[in-house]
N, C-alpha and C positions, 0 to 999 in steps of 0.2 A: 634513757638508755641502759643497757649492760654493759658492763666493762669488758673489754677482749679477754681477759684472761677468765671471767666466769660467767663466758657462754659456752653453752653446750653444743655439741656438733650440730644437731639438728639446726639451732639457730644459726650457726654459721654457715652452714649450707643456702639456707632459705637465704642470708644476708649477700651471700654471693653470686645467687641467681636473681637477684632485685631487679627490678625492671630498671631502676637508675642505673644498673651497672652495663647494662647492653651500650654496645659501641654505636650505635645510632641514636641513642638518647643523649651520650656523653658528647656526639657531634652536634647535636642539637644544643644542648647548653653551652657549649663553647660558641656557637653562632649568637646565642641568647648573649653573651657578652661583649658583641662587639658594640663600639658606640654607636651605631645606626641602628640598632635591634629595634624592633617596633615601626620603624619608619614605613611609607609603603615602598619605598625604593628597596629596602630589607627585606618587604614579606614577599616581593615579586621575583627578587634574586632567589629566596629559598625555596620560592613555588617554581623557577625554573629549574633548579637543581635536582630537587626530588623528583619532576619530572624528566630529566636526560638522565637520572641514574634508573628510574623503572625502565626507559627504552632498553635499555643492556641487559634487563632481567630475564634471560632466556628459560622457558619451561622445560623441566626435564622430558617433559614426553617427547618434544620435537628429537631429544639427542636418542632417546632411546630407539626413535622410530629410524632414526638416522642408521644407528647402528644393526638394528634387526635388518634394512636394508643390502648394507654392506658387507655384512655376513653371513646372509641368506643369499646373496650371489651364487649360482649352481655354475661351477666349471669343473669340470673332469680334466684330474692330473693326479699324476704319481706321486706327486710330494706336497708337503703342507700349502695351503694359499696365504701367498705372500702378494700384498699389493702396494703400490707407490700410493701415497694420501691423494696424488690428482685423481686416479682410477677411481678411488673409495669415494670422493666426493662427486665425480662424474655420474656413478651410479646413482647418487642419492637425487642429484639435477634431473638426470634421465627420468628416474622414477616418479617426478616432481612431487617429493614427500612436503617440501618446505611451501610449495606454491599451490597447491589443490588442496592438501589432507589438512595444512595450517593455516591456510590465507595469507600465506605473507607474500608480498609483493618483492620481485627481484629486480634488480636493476637491469638493462639491455646492453648487451655486450656492443663494440664498436666493431669487431671484426668476428668473424666466424672461430670456432675451435680448431687449434691447430693440430697437426699429427701428433704420431708418438712420440718423435723425437723431441716434443718441445717440453722442458721441463721447468718448472716453479723451484724457486731459489729455496735455500731452506730458511731467509728470513722472513717468508712468506708465514711459515706454521710456527716459528718461533724466533722473537727477537735476539738478537746477542747480546750480551751484557755492557759490550761497549757503545752499543748503540741506543741505551736505554735512556729516555728523558727523566726518568724518577730513579731513586733506589728502590726497586721492588723488593729488593731481598730485606729491606728493613721493615717493609710495609707489612708485606706477607710473608706468614710464616709456614715454613714445612715442617712442622711438628707435628705428628700423628694425633696428640693431644692437642687441642685448643687450650691456652691460658686463662680462654673468660668462658662462661657457660655458655654451652652448647647441648641442646635438649633434643631427643626424639621427635620423631613426627608426631607420635601419640601422645607427645606430651608437651605440645606447642603450648597449650597457654598454662603451664604450669607456674610460671613466676607471676601471672596477673592472681591465678587465684592463690597465692600466698599471701596477698596483701591483706583479704578479711580476715585472714587466719591471723597475722600480724597484728591487725586492730582488736582482735579478739583476746588474743595474749594480752594486749597492752590494757584493755580493760580489767582483766584479772589481776593486773601489777606484776606479772613474770612474763616477761619475754621468753623464757625457758620453757614456759608449758605448750610450746612447739613441738617438745619431745614427743607428746604424746598422740602426735598426727598420724601417725602410723596403724591408730587401731581402726580407724575407719576404714582401711582396706577390705572391712566386710560390707561395707555400705555400696552395694551394687545394686543394680535396678533387676537384675533376677532374682536377689534375696527377697523381694518385696520389704524391706524394712522400714519401719516408719518412727519417726521420733517427734517427740512433745518438745518444742523451742519455747523458752519464756521470753519475749520480745515486748520491751516496754510496758510491762506490767500485765501482759496478755499471753497466755498459753495458745500456741498453734500447732496444729500437726502437719506434718510434712513427709514426704515418700523420699527414700533416699534413692537418687539417680546414679553417680556415678562419684569416684573419688581419683583426685590427682595424687599421684604416688608423693608420700611424705608433705603431703599440703591437703587442702581445704576439700570440702565435699560439695558436691550439688542437690540442692532440695528442692522438690515440687511442692508448692503449696496447698493445701486441700484442707478438710473436715471430715470429720467421723459423722454417720448417719447411722441411723437406727430404724430397719425396716423390720414389719411383721410378717412371717411364715406358718406354714404347716406346723414347723419344728418349732415356732417358738420365735423370740426377737434375734433378727441379725443384725450385726455390726459389719459396715462395712465403709469405705474411704473412697471420696470423691474427690476428684482433682479439681483445682482449681482453672476455668476455663480462658480466666481475663489474660492477656500477656503482661499485664503490670504484675512487678515482682514476681512473673514466672520462674525463675529460677533465684536459688538464695545460697550463698556462699557461707559456709559457717566453720 
């Protein structure tokens, strides 16, 4: 490893967004430190926890469709359209956004919907701090910038592509060599760039597919072939059609 004072900014960035620094990985590591870790009971408990967490992961498409129905409701008014949350949610239910479009089952009601005078309490939409069962203010931050690495949607696999980059730098004996990863931003599919990589004493040609920003590139293995034409010999690149080692991060 490289001492903290000797690290270049690029290496600090890679280590900060390392997969081992993800909250989910840290939670798993804490669970693995439990005395019962590895037992059948522990595995079942971990599986049940992961399954219960996945149930509350609501796809953003549902929320967007709900907003579209609430905003698109046409009402002729001479002022701004301001509705109570109850009215907005009733529009979503009446349009069957959740039940038909997204195939979610909704619970049946014990009694019909009340009149306009019925109003839900504020606690339905936001729990008062005095009634909270846990100190959520200490668990969830309200800062605009997260203290941990939070990638963009297009860089979802960035911290995973950092791993082969770090391995390659370790083989070279200098982890600070990752500072030159920016140069591969030219290695995109449209440029049709070919690289000859020497691995295990054998040189192989690869087609550059895409580059993760400040990280590794994805290569497609292939080989050069020569064909004869009326204009002379023509060299062209043939991609490897097998799925084994189809992508190679380097």
